[in-house]
C-alpha positions in Angstrom: 11.8 6.3 20.8 11.6 9.6 18.8 8.5 11.0 17.4 8.1 10.2 13.6 7.8 12.9 11.1 6.8 10.4 8.3 4.3 7.6 8.3 3.6 4.8 5.8 0.0 3.5 5.5 0.0 -0.1 4.2 -2.6 -2.1 2.4 -2.7 -5.8 1.8 -4.0 -7.1 -1.6 -4.2 -10.9 -1.8 -3.0 -13.3 1.1 0.1 -15.3 2.1 -1.5 -18.7 1.5 0.8 -21.0 -0.5 -1.5 -24.1 -0.5 -4.1 -22.6 -2.8 -4.6 -23.1 -6.6 -1.7 -20.8 -7.6 -2.4 -21.3 -11.3 -5.6 -19.1 -10.6 -4.5 -15.5 -10.9 -6.9 -14.3 -8.2 -4.8 -16.5 -5.6 -1.4 -16.1 -7.3 -0.2 -12.6 -6.1 0.3 -11.1 -2.9 0.7 -7.2 -3.0 1.6 -4.9 -0.1 1.4 -1.3 -0.9 2.5 1.8 1.2 1.8 5.4 0.9 4.5 7.5 2.6 3.5 11.1 3.9 4.3 13.6 6.6 1.9 13.7 9.4 0.7 17.2 8.5 -0.1 15.8 5.0 -2.3 13.2 6.6 -4.1 16.0 8.4 -4.8 17.6 5.0 -5.9 14.3 3.6 -8.2 13.7 6.4 -9.9 17.0 5.8 -10.2 16.5 2.1 -11.7 12.9 2.4 -14.1 14.2 4.9 -15.2 17.0 2.6 -15.6 14.3 -0.3 -17.6 12.0 2.0 -20.0 14.7 3.1 -20.5 15.9 -0.5 -21.4 12.4 -1.9 -22.4 10.3 0.9 -23.7 12.7 3.6 -21.4 11.6 6.4 -17.8 12.0 7.1 -18.0 8.8 9.1 -18.3 6.7 5.9 -15.3 4.3 5.4 -14.0 4.4 1.9 -13.5 1.0 0.4 -12.7 0.3 -3.2 -14.7 -2.8 -3.8 -17.9 -1.3 -2.6 -17.3 2.0 -4.3 -16.8 0.2 -7.7 -20.1 -1.8 -7.3 -22.1 1.1 -5.7 -23.1 -1.0 -2.8 -24.4 1.0 0.3 -23.4 3.4 1.5 -22.2 4.2 -1.9 -25.3 3.8 -3.8 -25.3 7.5 -5.1 -22.5 6.4 -7.4 -24.9 4.3 -9.4 -25.8 7.6 -11.0 -23.3 8.1 -13.8 -23.1 11.9 -13.6 -22.5 11.7 -9.8 -19.8 8.8 -10.3 -18.1 11.0 -12.9 -18.0 14.0 -10.6 -16.9 11.8 -7.6 -14.0 10.2 -9.9 -12.8 13.7 -10.8 -12.5 14.8 -7.1 -10.8 11.7 -6.2 -8.3 12.0 -9.0 -7.7 15.7 -8.0 -6.7 14.5 -4.5 -4.6 11.6 -5.9 -2.7 14.2 -8.0 -2.4 17.2 -5.7 -1.5 15.4 -2.3 2.2 15.2 -1.4 3.0 11.6 -0.8 5.1 8.7 -2.2 4.3 5.1 -3.1 6.1 1.8 -2.5 4.5 -1.3 -3.8 5.6 -4.9 -3.6 4.2 -7.9 -5.5 5.1 -11.6 -4.6 4.4 -14.1 -7.4 3.6 -17.1 -5.1 3.4 -19.5 -7.9 6.8 -18.6 -9.1 8.0 -18.7 -5.5 6.8 -22.3 -5.1 8.0 -23.3 -8.5 11.6 -22.1 -7.8 12.0 -23.0 -4.1 9.3 -25.8 -3.7 6.6 -25.5 -1.4 8.8 -26.9 1.5 11.7 -24.3 1.0 9.5 -21.2 -0.2 9.8 -18.1 2.1 6.7 -16.8 3.7 5.4 -14.4 1.1 4.0 -11.8 3.5 7.4 -11.7 5.4 9.1 -11.2 2.2 6.8 -8.4 0.9 6.9 -6.6 4.4 10.7 -6.7 4.4 11.0 -5.5 0.9 8.5 -2.7 1.7 10.4 -1.6 4.9 13.7 -2.0 3.2 12.7 0.6 0.4 11.0 2.9 3.1 14.2 3.0 5.1 16.2 3.6 1.8 13.9 6.7 1.3 14.4 7.9 4.9 18.2 7.5 4.6 18.2 9.5 1.4 16.2 12.5 2.9 18.1 12.4 6.1 21.5 12.6 4.1 20.2 15.3 1.7 17.6 17.5 3.4 16.7 16.8 7.1 16.8 14.0 9.6 13.7 12.1 9.3 12.1 9.1 11.3 9.1 7.1 10.2 6.6 4.4 11.4 4.1 2.1 9.8 0.4 1.9 10.2 -1.6 -1.1 8.7 -5.1 -2.2 9.1 -5.9 -4.6 11.8 -7.3 -8.0 10.7 -7.6 -9.5 14.3 -6.4 -12.5 16.2 -3.8 -14.7 14.4 -3.2 -12.4 11.5 -2.3 -9.5 13.9 0.0 -11.5 15.9 1.9 -12.7 12.8 2.2 -9.1 11.5 3.5 -7.9 14.6 6.1 -10.6 15.0 7.1 -10.4 11.4 7.6 -6.6 11.7 9.7 -7.1 14.9 12.0 -9.7 13.4 12.6 -7.4 10.3 13.4 -4.5 12.6 15.8 -6.6 14.5 17.6 -7.6 11.3 16.4 -11.1 11.5 14.5 -11.3 8.2 15.4 -12.9 4.9 17.4 -9.9 3.5 18.7 -8.2 6.7 17.6 -4.7 7.5 20.4 -2.8 9.1 20.2 0.0 11.4 16.3 0.2 11.6 16.4 2.0 14.8 18.1 5.1 13.3 15.2 5.5 11.0 12.1 3.6 12.3 10.7 5.5 15.4 9.0 2.5 16.7 9.9 -1.3 17.4 6.2 -2.1 16.8 3.9 -1.8 13.8 0.8 0.2 14.5 -2.4 -1.7 13.6 -5.7 0.1 13.5 -9.1 -1.3 12.8 -11.1 -0.3 9.8 -13.8 1.5 12.0 -11.2 3.9 13.3 -11.7 5.7 10.0 -8.1 6.5 9.3 -7.8 8.5 6.2 -4.3 7.0 5.2 -5.5 3.6 5.3 -8.6 4.3 3.2 -6.5 6.2 0.5 -4.0 3.5 0.2 -6.8 1.1 -0.2 -7.8 3.0 -3.2 -4.3 3.1 -4.6 -3.1 -0.5 -3.8 -5.0 -2.2 -6.9 -3.7 0.3 -9.5 -0.1 -0.1 -8.1 -0.4 -3.9 -8.3 -1.6 -3.7 -11.9 1.2 -1.5 -12.9 3.8 -4.0 -11.6 1.9 -6.9 -13.2 1.8 -5.2 -16.6 5.6 -4.4 -16.3 6.1 -8.1 -16.0 3.8 -9.0 -18.6 1.4 -10.7 -16.2 -1.7 -8.2 -16.5 -3.5 -10.1 -19.5 -6.4 -11.0 -17.3 -7.1 -7.6 -15.8 -9.9 -5.4 -16.9 -8.8 -1.9 -16.2 -11.1 1.1 -16.3 -10.1 4.4 -17.8 -10.5 5.7 -14.0 -8.0 3.1 -12.8 -5.6 3.8 -15.7 -5.7 7.5 -15.0 -4.6 6.6 -11.3 -1.8 4.4 -12.6 -0.5 7.2 -14.8 -0.4 9.6 -11.9 1.5 7.1 -9.7 4.0 6.3 -12.4 4.5 10.0 -13.3 4.7 11.5 -9.9 4.3 9.2 -7.0 6.4 6.0 -7.2 9.6 6.1 -5.3 12.5 6.4 -7.6 16.3 5.5 -7.7 18.5 7.1 -10.4 15.2 7.9 -12.2 13.9 4.3 -12.1 10.7 3.0 -10.7 11.1 -0.6 -11.1 12.9 -2.2 -8.1 12.7 1.0 -6.2 9.1 1.9 -5.8 7.6 -0.9 -7.6 9.1 -4.3 -6.6 8.4 -7.7 -8.2 9.6 -11.1 -6.6 10.9 -13.7 -7.5 
């Protein structure tokens, strides 16, 4: 296989379980978000995040994770100081705005999926989300290969271990081979690997940490566009991220974000 020039780092928000109480919004949605960037851009991201970690937490070995950052749990306890938090937010926003990358995010409404197709006939929401994500990523690569230069890409996601990793690998392989729900065509012309790359959190991969910071704002934008964000409590910091994504980072088709870089199903 050819070496990739692009890479998409993927974060999962929610889960694929259809047998939960789907009337509870915390269970209702599965979101997969991917950030697409050149490999050399990831080198820049790694350097900038290392500098940020050293500045605020004293070690570049810290793994950035949105939930712990928000609560200020160790090793992020320095952020309990409002001034330090404000400076940290400014630095993160600067990276989010200045770095060159694109965003594709897919939200599956599991309740609507079951309501429409019944539990017995509803498609696997994770497989659906991954296929929509891979399809849009391939459209992106096709566009750039036609108008600018030939590109090929691969995908890196966080390893969750055991059964989940096996499901992720098999789901990716079926989609790559055109055996998914939608039917991905000519994947081998654009994807540099038949396999998805899974990496553990402790590997300290900048792209996986970066997409973790962006996935919730991307999800909130998609839900708000579909009038389903009534229970969310956004901060001004998160809203600033949403505005950057909408203005500059979401994939567009004919100028439109919805359905191109921000996908909602069904």
